[in-house]
C-alpha positions, 0 to 999 in steps of 0.5 A, a space after each residue: 648429352 650437352 652440358 648446357 642441356 643438363 644444367 637446364 634440366 637440373 635447374 628445372 628439377 631444383 625449382 620443381 619442388 618449390 613450385 609444387 610446395 607453393 601450389 599445395 599451400 594455395 590449395 590448402 589455403 582455399 580448403 581452409 577458407 572453404 572449411 570455415 564457410 562450411 562450418 558456419 553454413 552447417 551451424 545456420 542449417 542446424 539453427 534453421 532445422 531446430 526451429 523447424 523441429 520445434 514447430 513440428 515435434 510434439 510437445 510431449 517429445 520435446 518435454 521428454 528430450 528436455 527432461 533427459 538432457 537435464 538429467 544428464 546434466 545433473 548427473 555430471 554437474 555439481 550445480 543447482 538451479 532455481 527458476 523464478 517465473 514472472 507470471 503466476 500460472 492461471 493468472 495475469 498477475 506477476 509473481 511476488 517472488 519475481 518482483 522481490 528478486 528483481 528489486 533485490 538485484 536492482 538494489 544490490 547487483 545492478 552495478 555489476 551488470 553490463 546491460 540494464 533496463 530502465 522503466 517508469 512505474 505507473 504513478 511513480 516519479 522515479 526511474 527504476 533500473 533492472 537487469 536486462 534480458 539474458 544478463 548475468 550477475 554474481 552475488 555473494 552471501 556468507 561465503 557462497 557464490 551465486 549466479 543470477 541470470 535473467 532469461 526470456 522465452 518467446 512463444 512457440 507460435 505467433 497466436 494470441 494467448 488468453 493465458 499470460 503464462 503461455 505468452 512471452 515468459 521471463 524468468 530469473 535463474 539462480 545457480 549455486 553449488 550443491 553444497 550451499 543448498 541448505 544455506 540458500 533454502 534456509 537463509 538466502 531466499 528469505 533474505 532476498 524476499 525481505 530485502 526485495 520487499 524493503 527495496 520496493 517500499 523504498 522506491 514506490 510512490 505512495 498511493 491514496 486508494 478509494 473503493 469502487 462500486 461493486 458494479 465495476 468489479 467484474 470484467 477484464 479490467 475490473 478493479 476493487 480499488 482505484 488510486 492516485 498519488 498520495 502527495 499530502 505534505 503533512 508531517 508531525 513537525 507541521 502538525 498543530 498539536 502539543 509536542 508531548 502528545 505528538 511524541 507519544 503517538 510517534 513512539 506508539 507508531 514506532 512500536 507497531 512498525 517494528 513489532 512484528 515478532 512481538 505481535 506474533 509472540 503474544 498471539 495477536 494479529 499485526 494490526 492496530 486501531 486508532 480512534 481520532 475524535 474531536 470537534 471539526 477542524 481539529 486536524 483529524 485528516 491531517 493526522 492521518 496524512 502525517 501518520 502515512 508520511 511518517 510510516 511510508 504507508 499507503 492509505 485506503 479511504 473506505 467509503 462505507 456508503 458505497 458498500 452494499 453488504 458485509 461480503 463486499 466489505 470483506 472483499 475490500 479488506 482482502 484486496 488491501 495490501 500490507 504497510 497501509 492505513 485503512 481509514 473510515 472518516 466520520 464513521 458516525 455519519 457513514 452508516 447507522 451504527 448508533 443502535 445497540 444490539 438486539 434485545 430479547 423479544 417482548 410481548 407486543 400489544 394488538 396496536 403494535 401488531 396492527 402497525 406492523 401489518 400496515 408498515 410497508 415492506 422492507 426493500 432488498 437494499 435495506 436488508 443487504 447492508 453493512 451491519 455492526 456485526 460485519 464491521 466488527 468482524 472487519 476490524 477484529 475477526 479472523 479476516 483481519 489477520 490476513 496480510 498483517 501490518 495494517 492500521 485501521 483509523 476511525 474518525 468521528 465528531 461524536 464519540 458518544 454516539 458510537 457503539 461501545 463494542 466498536 471502539 473498545 480496546 483491542 479494536 480501537 486500541 488507541 483513542 486520540 482526542 483532537 482537541 481545540 488549539 492550546 498555546 503549545 499548538 499555537 506555537 507550532 502553527 506560528 513557527 510554520 506560518 510566520 517563522 517565529 518562535 516568540 513575540 510580545 503578543 504571545 502572552 495575550 494570545 495565551 490568555 485568550 486561548 485559555 478562555 476561548 475554544 478555537 480549532 487549529 484550522 481557524 487559528 491557522 487561517 488567521 495566521 496565514 499571511 494575505 500577501 507575499 510581504 509577511 506582516 507578523 504583527 498584522 497576522 497576530 493582531 488578526 488572530 487576537 481580534 478573532 479570539 476576542 470576537 469568539 469570546 464575546 459570542 461564547 459569553 452571549 450564547 452562555 447568557 442566552 442559555 442561562 435565560 432559557 434555563 430560567 424560563 424552563 424552570 419557571 415553566 416547570 414550576 407553573 406546570 407543577 402548581 397547575 397540576 397540584 391545583 387540579 389534583 386538589 379540585 379532583 379530591 374535593 369532587 370525590 369528597 362531595 
């Protein structure tokens, strides 16, 4: 064999392994690419098949498989999971536990979340931020590490559901180690509930409620109460009242707000009643607004004339929430509560029986009405203990017209007299309206206020400037003139009243003399 031919064959033999290796690498690379594509294709197929299985597999079988997988997971995992559903079963309302957990996480753990959801609650001026769906946050409590995850489950079919529980569901899942189970049950969950409620109160917009007629309670949108924003600016700092008396009321409110354990220890429902009485214009409604702003409570303005009977009154009370003030203004004018309780029946004469027969029949609306007994149960009965942390306020211009059983201690615990404006009240109003603490005319005003009864509303109206350029002397002079006029009117009424009394006494004397003369004549006739 020639040498050159042998060399060529040798070179080809030496190059062949290299070419074979390159070819094999190319084939392996293609196979590797096809492998990843096949893997993703298999995953997509499994997802598609699982969605099809969910649609056609019976619910009982799916529930059995889910339960079996959870049992297997619980057998090998040391962690425990607690779920809190958004919706209450058989109801369209949202779970209070879910809302408390959401408020708690928003206040404590939202800063560590990557995805958040902002929302503007109805009637609120502040945006609330909550953990978004499928987001996980970590919380620590007394050395225990806890994981919170928010999940969302879509409905199995695209049909309209009459139950909110079967529609789109959101849940909070709380996961922790099994060794912390006692700590979570005894301390952590109550801590979440309390802190969540406190955060809700801090972030909420206070509301002013009024009761709807009972005809509007039924239907899918039926509501017992309607509400608007409570934006009254009154505070105890601006309230025209003696500072010492205001401080007593503030201390009493503080004792009530922080007295949950105390009320439980003495066996009383966590509620308190206030009776505000006094002439018109003395600040009774302003006092209620100041109390609501100080305590950060909602206000329920109960209109008794729209309530048909005691059952509706009880329903209205049940629909109120804690941290609220229930107000019945001008209770002496709302319904007939001035009559006393029924006494024992006495024998009636024939004329009264005839009048009863002639009287027209009583209408059903008059029979089914709010009674004194129903109102007493509303204030101090068993139903009054439902919920707790409620204040009940009655206002009246005539305290003496109310039944003593309605305003006794234990029902109306504190009686606050809203009296006419005194000099200390005037100083508060002068500071609010004119931004002054002292003036040379204060001494004269002090003397006049000691002689004349004028309501704080009238004093405030006279102090209010009539132009943007505040003229302190003009406002105080206007008040002095009004006080002098009121003094003259009071003196004139007093003189007229004295004259009327003298005339009445003279008439009584004439009647006495005429009656005595008639008796003398009758005696003489008998003697004859």
